[in-house]
N, C-alpha and C positions, 0 to 999 in steps of 0.2 A: 502493501498500499504506499504510495505517495503524498505526503499531502506536504501544503507550502505553509508554516507557520501564521502568517496571517488569518490565511482560509481557516485553519485549523483552533483556531481559537476565538473566531467567528463564529465556528461552527458549535462551540462548546458555549458559548455565551446563548446561543439561542437556541438551545438543548436543554441549558441551565431554565429557560424561560419559560419552556414549554412541558415540560417535566418527562425529555428525554437523556440528560444529561448522564445516569447511569449506564443505559444502552449505548448511549455513544462512545464513553469511555470502557464500556466494557467488549464494544466490536472492535475498538483501538485497540484491545490489551490482545484481540487475536488473532492479530493478524502477524504469521509469520516471519514479516520483514518489514517495519515501517520506515518508510525514509522522510525524515523531516525538515526539509528544505528554508533556506532563506532565514534560518536563526541568528539573531543579533543587529538585523538591519533596523529596526525600528523597537523604541524602547518598551519593554514588558505593564501594564498598569493595572490596577486594582487586581480584578483575581485573576489574569491571565497569566502570573509567575505559578501562582498552584496550580493551576488548572494543568500547565505544562509538565509540574511535578508532577501531578497524579498519573496526566502517560506514560511517565518513563520510570515513575514508583510500578505502575502494574505490568513493565513489560518487565522489570529488574529479572534478569537472573532467570528468564525463561522463553523469551523471544530475543529478537536482533531485531536494534532498533542503532539505525542511522540519522546523524546530525550534520548537514550541512551548511554553511555559509558561503557568500559573495565578500563579507566583511574583510577590506584588506589589513595583512600583517599590522600596518602601523598604527591600525585603528582599534587594535585588539587591548584590553586592560586601559580604555582612556585614553592612552596614550596619542601623541601626533607626531614623534620624532621618529 
């Protein structure tokens, strides 16, 4: 399964509002491989950090998760050097 961070977090926010949150988390936890793309390009706000942590925790030591980003190396850790 491939998901971009903005779409993934948007889907989780909508699912929380309409009562499907746990069902969406279960679906994500069942994927053999989950690719989470575009991580770190925008700051996480509100419940987004905990939503992303839930996804990763549900998969921890059970399924494969790949997190990718196009964030330039010089932008890592907030440095501009």
